[in-house]
N, C-alpha and C positions, 0 to 999 in steps of 0.2 A: 178542341183543347181546353174550352173551359167543361169540360166532363174531367178531364186529366189536373184540372187544377181545383175543381172541388174534392176529386178523389185524395190527391194530397194533403187540402187543408182538413179533409175528417180525418185522416190517418194520421198528422200529427195530434190533435187530439185525442183521437182512442189513446194513442202509444202516452199523451199528458195522465189519462186516467186510469192508465194500467202502473204506469210506475207509479202513481200517489198510491192506490191498491196495494202493490208489490211492498212499495216501505212500511204500509204501515202495518200488513200482513208479516212481514221480517220484523217490527216491532216488536208485534204482539206473541210471534213463536219464541224470541229471545226471553220475554218477558215470563212468560207461560212457563218454561223452562229451569229459567233459575228457582221459579216455585217450585217448579215438579220437584230440583234438585233438593232444595232445601227441606219439602217436603218428606220428600221419599227416606231420607237420614233421619229423621225421627221415631219410624214405624218400625214395632220389632215383629219385622220380617218374618225371624226364624217360626215366633209364637205364631202368628196368625196362618203360619203353613202346617198347624197343626190344631188349627181352634176347632172344637167341634161344633161352633155357629155358621162356622163358611156355608155360602147357598151350593148345592149340590148344582154342579156343572156337565152337562153330555157334551162331550168332542164330538161334534159330526164331518168326518171324511169320507169325502165322492169320487170316487174312483173308479175312471176307465180306463184301459192299456195303463195301468202306473207300474207295471212288473218291474221296471229299473228300481224303482226307491221306495216302493210301497213297505218294505219289510222296513226299511229305516227309518221311513217317517213313522210308522208304527211305533216301533221300540223308541224312538225319542217321546213318543205321547202318552206312550205307559209308564215311561219316569219322570211325568211331571210331578212337581212340589206342588201339589196342592191335599188340600183335605179329603176331599168329597168329589172323584169325577168318574165318568166313564168315558170308554173310548168306541164310538159304534163307528166302523168304517161300512159304507153303502156300495159294494160293485155293482158298477150301473152297467151289466151286461157286455164287461171286459171280452173282447173277443184275444185276447193275451194270456198268458201266466200268471195277472196279477190275483185270481182266485186261490192257482196252485200254490203259489210260491207264499201266499198267508197260511194256508192250510199245513203246509210242511214247518214253516217258521214256529207256528204257536199250535201246535196239533190239534187246530179247530175240529168240532164236533157241532152233524145235526142238532140239534134242541127244535123242543114243541115248542113254539112262544105265540101266542094271541096276541094278532098283529091287527091293532083298532085303528082303522084310516080315518084319522078326520079328516086329515087331503089328501085326496084324490091322487093317487097313482098309478104310473105303469106295474103290472102282477110282481109280489114278491114272491120268490119260488122259496128261498130257503133260509131259516137261521141259522147261525153257528154262533158255539161259545168254545171256550179255551180252558183246558182244567186247571192249564198254568200258570194262565192271568185271569182275573175271576172279572178283573175290569174292561173284560174285552167284549165285545159281540161285533158278530161280521153277517151284513148282511146281501144276500145275492139274489138281484131284481131283473129283470125285462131292461134294455135299454130306453129313457128314458130324459136325457140332458142332465146336466149336475142340478137346475132347480130341483128338478123330479127326484134326483138322488137325494139333495138336500132335505126335501117333505118328506120320503119313507123316514129319513134318520130322524125328524122331528116328529113321526107315529113314533115309533121307538122310543124315542130318547125317556129320560124320569127326569131331568135336572130341571129346575126351575130358570134356570140359565142354561144357555145351548152356545157354543162358541162352533165355528164354522174354521176349518183348515182344508189346507189343498193338501193332496194326497203325495204331490210332489216336495212337502216343505218338512221342516224340522225345529223345531221351537227349542230355544232355550231354557235349560232346566226349572224357573222360576218363571217363566213368561207367563201362564194361564193366570197365577199367584197376583202380580204386579199386573195384569189387564184387567182384574178383578177389583183391584184395590179401589175404583171410584166405587164400585157398587158397597163395599164394605161402609167408604164413610157418606154416602149421599144412597136412597132408596130409592130415590128420583130417576139414577141414572138408568136407561131404558135399552141402550148401548154403550160399548166400547169398545173401539182398536188399537192394537199395536202398530209398530215398523217394521215393516216388508223389505226385508236386503235381499241383497243377490248373493247366493252362494256358486256364484260360481268363480272357480279358483281356491274355494276354500278347503280347508281339508273334516272330515268328517272320519268318527268309527264309534260303530254302535248306536249309531241313532245320538248322539253327539256331535258337535263341533267342536273338533282338536284345536283349530286354530283359522282365525278368520286373515283370509288372502284374500290379494286382486286375480283377476285374473286377466290373462296376456293379452287378449283382443281387443282392438279397440273400441270398437263395436260395443262390447262388452263391458267395458268400463265405461262408455257413456253412458250406458245405460244404469252403473253403481252411481253416479253423479244426479242424474236424473230423481233416481227415488230417494237418495237424500236431501235435493232440493223440494218432491212432493210430499213426502212425511215430515221433514225438520221443522220446512216454512210452512208450508201449505199446509195441509191439514193440520198441524199447532197450530198456526193462526187462524185458521175460520174454527177450530174448535176452542180458542180463547177468547172466540169473538162470539161462539154461539150458535154457530153457523155450518158446522159439519152435514155434508150429504152424504158420503162416503165414510164405508167400513170396508176396507179390501175381504174379500171371498177369501183370503188367503187363510185371514187372523184376523178373528173379531168375535166378541160375543153381545147376545141378545137377551132380552127375557122372553123365554119358552110361550107365556102361556099369550101376549100382546103379538108377535111375531103368529101364533094361530089364530086370532082372532082376527085377523085382516087377511088369512087365506095362506099364510105361508110365503114361501116364493114363487111369484109369479114366472112359468115356463114359456112365457108367448114373448119373451125378451132374451137377449143376449149377456146384458147386463144386471143377473140377477141381485149382485151384491148392492149397487148403487139404488138399484128401483127398489129394494126394502126397507132402505133407512128414508130416500122420499115419503114412502107411503107410511112409514111410523110417522115420520113427522107431520104428514096431512093429517092422518085420523087424529095425532094426538092433537094439531092446533085444532082440528073441530071441535076436539072436548073441551078447550079452553083448562086444560092442566099442567101444573107444572110438569116438568120433565127435563132429562139432559141426553144428549150426545155428546159423548166424550172419546178423545183422543190422547193415547196415552205413550210420550216416547219411547219409553226404554224395555219395556218387551218386546223381544227380538222374533218373529218366525226369517227363516231363511230358505230362498225359494229358486229354483232355476229361471233365468233369463233365456230369451231368445238368443240362438248364437250365431243366426243369419238372418239377409234381410228380408228373404222369402217369410221367415217365422217372426219377426218384425214387425214387417207390413201387415199380416193377418191377426194380429195379436192386437192393433196399435186402429185398423180399421174398427175391429170387435166391439173398443172399448167405444170408439167414438159413434160407433152406431147404438151403443147398449146405454151412453147418454144420451142420445133423443130419444131415445125410445123413455127413460125414467122422465124425464125434464114431460115429455108431451104426456105420460099417461095420468101424471098428476097437475097437468096442467091448471087446474083449475084455484091452485097454490097460488098461483099468480097475481099480484096485488089481492088478495082475497082479504075479507075482511076481519079473520081471524090471522089470518097470514105472518103478522108480527116480523120479524126481521127477514124471517126464511123466502116468505113471498112478495116483501119489498124492496129486499136487497140482496140476499144472495140467489134467489132465481134468474130474473134481470140480470146479475153477473155471469151466470151460467149460461145463461142462454147466450149473452152478446159474448162475451172474453172467451170461454171455452168450448161451445158448441159452431158460432159461425167466425170465432177466434181465429183460425186456420184460415179460413178460407180469407179474411179482412186483412191478414199481415199479409200475406202471397201474391194479392193483387195489390195491394199496396206496394208492396218494393216495387213489382211489375209497372205500377203507375208512377211512382218515384225515378227508376229507373229513364223509362219513358218519355217522362216528365224533359231530364238534363239528358238526355240526348236528343231531345229536338229544342232543346233553349227556352224552354219554359219556365225550366226552374237552375237556378246557377248550382253549377257544376260544386265548386267548391259549399254549397251552403248543402250539397246533398250528401258530399262527403264528408261532411260533418255529420248529418242527420244520422246519415249508415253508422261511424262512428261514435254515436252516443248509444246509439241501440246495441249496436254491439256491446261495448264497455260495460253499460248497465246490467243489459244479459250476460255477461261472464260475471260481473258483481253477483247477480245472484248464484251462482252456480257455485264460483268460490265463499260466500257468504256460509253457504248450506255445508261445505266441506269442513270451514273452519268449525262450525257451530256443533258438526257432529265429532271434531277432533277437541273442541273444551268441554261439551259435558259429557261424553259417552266412550269415547277413545277406543273404538274397535278396532282400529286401524293400528296396531302398534310401532311399526317399524315408520321410521321419517319417511324414509324412502316411496312409502304407498303414500302417506299423505302427498307427500311432493307429486306424484305421479296424478293421482287425483287433482290436484290442483292444477297441472300440465295441461291434461286432457280438457279441464276445462277450458281451457280458452277456445278448443272445438265444442264446447255444446251450444251454446246460441247461434254460432254458424261454421260450417254447413248440417250440423246436426239436427237442429232447431227445425228449421228447413223441411229435412227427409222426412223427419216426422208429423209436419205439417199436410207434408204431398199426401203420407198413409192415411192422417184424421181427415182431408177432405172427400177420401175416396170412401173413408167412414161413413159421411153427411152423403154420399150418392145413394150408397148403401141402404141408408135408415131413408128416404126420399123414395127410392124406389122396391123397399123394402123385402129387400132382398138379404134373409138372414145367411150371416157368416161363422160358424161356428171355430171350426179347423183344431186343430190338437198340437200340440207343442211337443215334437220329438226328446222324450229325454234321455239323458245321460247319466243320472244316478252322479249320485256325490262320492265325491272325490277319498278314498281309504288311505291312510298313511299305507307306504308300503310294508307289507307284512303281515296288516290286518284282514282277518279273517272277516269273508263278504256277509257274512249272516253268523253271527256267532253264537252256541246255543245257551 
């Protein structure tokens, strides 16, 4: 019985600390969003989009079995509004028609290319170029995984910065320009990430977003709210605090030479995006030199979300396992002499509240319910505790929706904003409980060192009726 009482007391303090952190992140995110909105309106974006002083960027697109949407994705990238960039698609041994679709759409021809492997990768078979799209380069290699494909792209890239973009993603036309703005403003910026939003339900044509719409499925709709909370609240708040540990592999830019210096992407992890950012923090903290990792809230990347519970489970288990691998690999950063706020605050937060958090919350809920059932805890007090946790979690989700509507307003219809607010009522319970169960499985996958890669079945982007599938 005393164990239950101890767990209940621990859970109370745990939630109290978590609530304080969440409120602080919300305040930081709101202030940072307002500052960003004021700053962005002072910039001559049209002039910057044609500036000869813009740092060259290589856009790396790892692709494996992405035939459903690869052409639209590449079309959107080739139409980006940025002065000096190239698009490097890395076909990682696809068993479907990914390479064939690219060859047909862009008239690819095989070229002689001097491939200098500064980072060892699986064998590169061929390199292709397009006579009609000089910015495009396609690399065909033996399968080695996403990190290995990105490393092959790094070997081929020529830009001072590189941008990672998932093959199932579509970028807003000015997204690359906007995510590079922190670099224009401050050359100590070594990495910058934008917002990832869910394409499910939205309409696309010729690699461009035509209209942002919400999906009909409750499961996909809950993920829309979750992404808004994660990016516009969580990542923006951590960025303002100088403690951003993850830039989504779906859309982020990095200083290329620095990444080459630390050996590129690690292939022995399922979370190569977070792992890279944590390793950059560790290297630069060890050097003791000033640097900045930024989140930019308005350049948007649209990507598909899992449409089934099985796919969602696989994705979240992989993310949780990747979190554990990233923290463990760079564990010497924890409480290190030069760790700063990363080693003394952000790292402990990630370990306690992100990695072990799902297990603590789930066991805590079971313990409190058992205490109430056994009469160790007043049932009215139990109800009030659960109600407070539910209302606070729902407030976080609704505040993220409000922040999106106030600042960026990508969903134009009032009915869609109302749907987001309504589905937010189910975000903390039961959706968060479900996600926590998946993440607990990912924790056990980490401890058992059981790699779970998995592939999301792509449906492709929704085209308006009458639009050609692959325009000439």
